[in-house]
DOVEXBA-862233 format. One record per residue (C-alpha): residue in three letters; x negated, y negated, z. Coordinates in nm, 4 decimals, always signed. Last residue first. Layout:
% DOVEXBA-862233
PT  res      east     north        up
PT  ALA         X         Y         Z
...
//
This chain:
% DOVEXBA-862233
PT  res      east     north        up
PT  GLU   +2.3097   +0.2508   -1.4873
PT  PRO   +2.2821   -0.1069   -1.2528
PT  ARG   +2.1906   +0.0114   -0.9065
PT  ASN   +2.4426   -0.1576   -0.6466
PT  SER   +2.5502   +0.2450   -0.5507
PT  ILE   +2.1728   +0.3072   -0.4534
PT  LEU   +2.1304   -0.0435   -0.3104
PT  LYS   +2.4153   +0.0315   -0.0844
PT  SER   +2.2632   +0.3511   +0.0044
PT  LEU   +1.9571   +0.3059   +0.0835
PT  VAL   +2.0393   +0.0223   +0.3622
PT  ASP   +2.2949   +0.2478   +0.4991
PT  SER   +1.9847   +0.5036   +0.4973
PT  VAL   +1.7406   +0.3374   +0.7287
PT  LYS   +1.7395   +0.5595   +1.0190
PT  LEU   +1.4039   +0.6884   +0.9273
PT  LYS   +1.5161   +1.0500   +0.9741
PT  LYS   +1.8288   +0.9618   +0.7329
PT  ALA   +1.6457   +0.7659   +0.5292
PT  TRP   +1.3521   +1.0779   +0.5095
PT  GLN   +1.6819   +1.3255   +0.3838
PT  LYS   +1.7892   +1.0362   +0.1084
PT  LEU   +1.4294   +0.9938   -0.0343
PT  TYR   +1.3782   +1.3704   -0.0184
PT  ARG   +1.6717   +1.4608   -0.2225
PT  THR   +1.6553   +1.1638   -0.4651
PT  ASP   +1.2990   +1.2928   -0.5731
PT  LEU   +1.2622   +0.9962   -0.8172
PT  LYS   +1.1815   +1.0345   -1.1901
PT  ALA   +1.5222   +0.8509   -1.3160
PT  GLY   +1.4905   +0.5358   -1.0619
PT  SER   +1.1234   +0.5220   -1.1674
PT  ILE   +1.2612   +0.1398   -1.3012
PT  LYS   +1.5753   +0.0173   -1.2017
PT  LEU   +1.5024   +0.2426   -0.8337
PT  ILE   +1.1596   +0.0834   -0.8331
PT  SER   +1.2871   -0.2711   -0.9362
PT  ALA   +1.5896   -0.2456   -0.6377
PT  ILE   +1.3838   -0.1792   -0.4017
PT  ASP   +1.1602   -0.4580   -0.5019
PT  GLU   +1.4052   -0.7117   -0.4378
PT  LEU   +1.5382   -0.5294   -0.1150
PT  HIS   +1.2005   -0.5476   +0.0161
PT  ARG   +1.1800   -0.9655   -0.1080
PT  THR   +1.4949   -1.0273   +0.0616
PT  SER   +1.2635   -1.0300   +0.4409
PT  GLN   +1.4938   -0.8906   +0.6956
PT  SER   +1.2097   -0.8684   +0.8477
PT  LYS   +1.1684   -0.5268   +1.1352
PT  GLN   +1.4544   -0.3623   +0.9280
PT  TYR   +1.3403   -0.4775   +0.5961
PT  TRP   +0.9606   -0.3088   +0.6373
PT  GLU   +1.1268   -0.0077   +0.7531
PT  LEU   +1.3198   -0.0212   +0.3686
PT  LYS   +0.9911   -0.0957   +0.2441
PT  SER   +0.8265   +0.2297   +0.3788
PT  LEU   +1.1079   +0.3958   +0.2497
PT  ILE   +1.0483   +0.3049   -0.1161
PT  LEU   +0.7345   +0.3110   -0.1176
PT  ASN   +0.7753   +0.6883   +0.0384
PT  GLU   +1.0095   +0.7716   -0.2418
PT  PRO   +0.7924   +0.5581   -0.5110
PT  SER   +0.5239   +0.7664   -0.4108
PT  ILE   +0.1918   +0.5470   -0.2448
PT  PHE   -0.0998   +0.4974   -0.4849
PT  TYR   -0.3681   +0.6591   -0.5046
PT  VAL   -0.6839   +0.5057   -0.7772
PT  ARG   -0.8289   +0.6954   -1.0997
PT  GLN   -1.0752   +0.4356   -1.2387
PT  GLY   -1.0217   +0.3394   -1.6456
PT  LYS   -0.8860   -0.0049   -1.5973
PT  ILE   -0.6138   +0.1590   -1.3607
PT  ILE   -0.5678   +0.5314   -1.3998
PT  LYS   -0.3096   +0.6556   -1.1299
PT  ALA   -0.3034   +0.8929   -0.8682
PT  LYS   +0.0113   +0.9787   -0.6697
PT  LYS   +0.0062   +1.0198   -0.2943
PT  LYS   +0.2671   +1.3009   -0.1404
PT  LYS   +0.0415   +1.4538   +0.0822
PT  PHE   -0.0840   +1.0789   +0.1658
PT  GLU   +0.2203   +0.8939   +0.2572
PT  GLN   +0.3842   +1.2164   +0.4275
PT  LEU   +0.1314   +1.1989   +0.7180
PT  GLY   +0.2148   +0.8852   +0.7967
PT  PHE   +0.6037   +1.0063   +0.7902
PT  LYS   +0.5102   +1.2645   +1.0181
PT  THR   +0.3513   +0.9745   +1.2707
PT  GLY   +0.0009   +0.9716   +1.3321
PT  LYS   +0.0203   +0.6154   +1.1416
PT  LYS   -0.2579   +0.5240   +0.9148
PT  ILE   -0.4600   +0.2476   +0.9685
PT  TRP   -0.3643   -0.0307   +0.7427
PT  PHE   -0.5926   -0.2340   +0.5210
PT  ASP   -0.5334   -0.5906   +0.4035
PT  VAL   -0.7413   -0.7145   +0.1007
PT  LYS   -0.7223   -1.0834   +0.0126
PT  VAL   -0.8027   -1.2461   -0.2737
PT  GLY   -1.0261   -1.5302   -0.2405
PT  THR   -1.1979   -1.4490   -0.5980
PT  GLU   -1.5555   -1.4300   -0.5101
PT  GLY   -1.5389   -1.4189   -0.1247
PT  ASP   -1.3376   -1.1202   -0.0941
PT  ILE   -1.1499   -1.1661   +0.2254
PT  PHE   -1.1480   -0.8301   +0.3690
PT  ASN   -0.8571   -0.7302   +0.6743
PT  PHE   -0.7596   -0.5441   +0.9666
PT  GLU   -0.4612   -0.3490   +1.0419
PT  GLY   -0.2675   -0.1515   +1.3038
PT  ARG   -0.3320   +0.1447   +1.4836
PT  HIS   -0.4225   +0.0614   +1.7981
PT  GLU   -0.7140   +0.1747   +1.8363
PT  LEU   -0.8581   +0.1534   +1.4294
PT  ALA   -0.6974   -0.2134   +1.4112
PT  GLN   -0.8703   -0.2710   +1.7526
PT  GLU   -1.2267   -0.1193   +1.5770
PT  MET   -1.1377   -0.3114   +1.2483
PT  ALA   -1.1023   -0.6406   +1.4187
PT  GLU   -1.4112   -0.6181   +1.6200
PT  LYS   -1.6137   -0.5623   +1.2322
PT  ASP   -1.4880   -0.8618   +1.0774
PT  VAL   -1.4679   -0.8613   +0.7336
PT  TYR   -1.5709   -1.1757   +0.5189
PT  GLY   -1.6641   -1.2190   +0.1566
PT  ALA   -1.9174   -1.5279   +0.1104
PT  LYS   -2.1996   -1.3259   -0.0874
PT  GLY   -1.9702   -1.0488   -0.2517
PT  LEU   -1.9094   -0.6931   -0.2794
PT  GLU   -2.1866   -0.6613   -0.0395
PT  ILE   -1.9216   -0.7569   +0.1932
PT  LEU   -1.7386   -0.4427   +0.1702
PT  ALA   -2.0164   -0.1849   +0.1913
PT  LYS   -2.1465   -0.2988   +0.5133
PT  GLY   -1.7584   -0.3035   +0.6702
PT  LEU   -1.7152   +0.0181   +0.5225
PT  GLY   -2.0121   +0.1936   +0.6376
PT  ASP   -1.9844   -0.0045   +1.0039
PT  ILE   -1.6567   +0.1238   +1.0472
PT  LYS   -1.7057   +0.5277   +0.8638
PT  GLU   -1.7769   +0.6472   +1.2477
PT  ALA   -1.4302   +0.4674   +1.4188
PT  GLN   -1.2491   +0.6982   +1.2199
PT  MET   -0.9920   +0.6207   +0.9469
PT  GLU   -0.7450   +0.7133   +0.7562
PT  VAL   -0.6226   +0.4138   +0.5175
PT  VAL   -0.3540   +0.2746   +0.4154
PT  ILE   -0.3890   +0.0009   +0.1452
PT  ASP   -0.2568   -0.3384   +0.0807
PT  ILE   -0.4038   -0.5688   -0.1904
PT  ASP   -0.2634   -0.9628   -0.2343
PT  ALA   -0.1494   -1.2392   -0.3262
PT  THR   +0.0874   -1.0269   -0.5588
PT  PHE   +0.2967   -1.1717   -0.8679
PT  ARG   +0.5534   -0.9349   -1.0200
PT  PRO   +0.5747   -0.6674   -1.2696
PT  ARG   +0.8389   -0.4526   -1.2030
PT  GLY   +0.9046   -0.0842   -1.0562
PT  TRP   +0.6618   +0.2001   -0.9891
PT  ILE   +0.3061   +0.0662   -1.0789
PT  LEU   +0.3694   -0.3267   -1.0165
PT  VAL   +0.5642   -0.2220   -0.6869
PT  ALA   +0.2428   -0.0240   -0.5792
PT  MET   +0.0091   -0.3759   -0.5765
PT  GLY   +0.2751   -0.5537   -0.4058
PT  GLY   +0.2912   -0.2919   -0.0935
PT  THR   +0.1101   +0.0096   -0.1150
PT  ILE   -0.2190   +0.1948   -0.2035
PT  VAL   -0.2719   +0.4744   -0.0719
PT  TYR   -0.6122   +0.5741   +0.1263
PT  PRO   -0.9229   +0.8721   +0.2126
PT  ILE   -1.1999   +0.7416   +0.3206
PT  LYS   -1.4581   +1.0405   +0.1822
PT  LEU   -1.7399   +0.7153   +0.1868
PT  ARG   -1.7458   +0.7285   -0.1493
PT  GLU   -1.3829   +0.7202   -0.2683
PT  LEU   -1.3148   +0.4148   -0.0298
PT  ILE   -1.6404   +0.2120   -0.2157
PT  LYS   -1.4741   +0.3472   -0.5483
PT  ALA   -1.1329   +0.2391   -0.4149
PT  VAL   -1.2225   -0.1185   -0.3001
PT  LYS   -1.4412   -0.1980   -0.6550
PT  ILE   -1.1218   -0.0974   -0.8142
PT  LEU   -0.8853   -0.3073   -0.6271
PT  LEU   -1.1205   -0.6204   -0.6259
PT  HIS   -1.0941   -0.5471   -1.0657
PT  ARG   -0.6762   -0.5321   -1.0208
PT  PRO   -0.6613   -0.8331   -0.8378
PT  ASP   -0.6845   -1.0350   -1.1672
PT  ILE   -0.7355   -1.3659   -1.1201
PT  GLN   -0.5975   -1.6470   -1.3466
PT  GLU   -0.8365   -1.8407   -1.5015
PT  MET   -0.8133   -2.2009   -1.5202
//
């Protein structure tokens, strides 16, 4: 059985977002693959800066990716209204893409301001910075207590640690009230 590589769908979706001029950053497990250790991820998480007038175009473009693809226009509208999420399921691969509406917070602005371009299979794709990925994972850990977030952070610290802007990381950890967990992870980091 052939293993599905979600990067193929990632590239297709990134091209759609670029064509429709919808700013985005890739986050979640796909970003961990870039900034930390490779791990299995069953979906693609994308934060988008969306306007209501782009919903129809994005929905249509996603459905055109494959005959059995699924996206709910009403869910897209509700996500935009409540700054939540909607998803698209690729009918060909079964891979799910979670679209998160950019939060109107100062940290939400930083996620886009510090985004980093990476080349994936010949295509430029924008990812959340490793610092903001760590901060986002710390926030998710506070909400869910899932150790997966801590494991991801530990791998980012190990792989990208020397390149991280630790001053920025510590400043924002304090603002987001996640400094205590970050400090523990940094002090437990193997040299």
